[in-house]
N, C-alpha and C positions, 0 to 999 in steps of 0.2 A: 550087383546090383547094377544094369549099365547105366542110368539115371546117377548111380553117386559116383561111378568112375566120371561119365560127363562131367559131373559138379565139380567133382576135384582137379583132374586134369586141363581142363578147360576152361574153368570159370572160375580158377584161384583168384585170391585179392590181389597177389603183387602183376597178375598179366604176362605171368611166364607162358611160355610157349609148353605144350605135352612134351616136347625131348626136354628142356631144360626140368622139368619136374621128374622127370622119370630120374637124374643125372641126381637128383635128389636121395637122401636118407629116408626113405617111406617107411611105417608102419603101419600095416596090414594084420587087423587082429579080428576076430571072432569070438565074443564072449557072451554065454548065455542067450543066444539066437541076434543079438545085435553085431553088425559087421561095422565096424569103422576104419578110417584111414587117415591117417595123419603125419606131418609134416612140422618142423623149423626148419625153414631155411638161417643159413649164416646172419648172425644181426640182423634178426625177424621173429618176431611173435609167431604161435603154431597156430596149424590152421588143421580142423579136425572135419569129417563130412559122416555121419555116423548113417546107417538105413536099420531101422527095425524090420523084420519081415513082417507081412501083412496076415499072416499067421495071430499075429498079437493083436490083432485088432477083428478078429472073424467076429466079435458082438457088435460090431459097425454095418451097416445095412448097405454102405457103397463102396464096402472095400474090393478092390477085383481089378483095379489098374492095372492096364498091361504097359509093358515095356515101350510099344509104338504109342501110346496116349501119350506119353510123358516127354518123346523123344522131341529135341529141340531141331535140330542138324543130320539126322542121319546117324550111322554109326563109321566106324573107323578101324577095322580089321587091326588087333592085335591092343586095341584099349580098352573096348565096350561093345 
């Protein structure tokens, strides 16, 4: 999910730039439809961003937002 990658790499709580985040030991996992990214930089707390697929919410009427509707600053090749 492009929005999760944007949130994880660009809007991290430490204000690290994308290159610094890419240097971290990041866990990327898919578990029962949940996609999550997690990192714990040295001497810091754990930061996790998770995404539940829209299919999990098909019982709701307003599901179907596209990545374009959620984009804040466009995209950057190789990241999102």
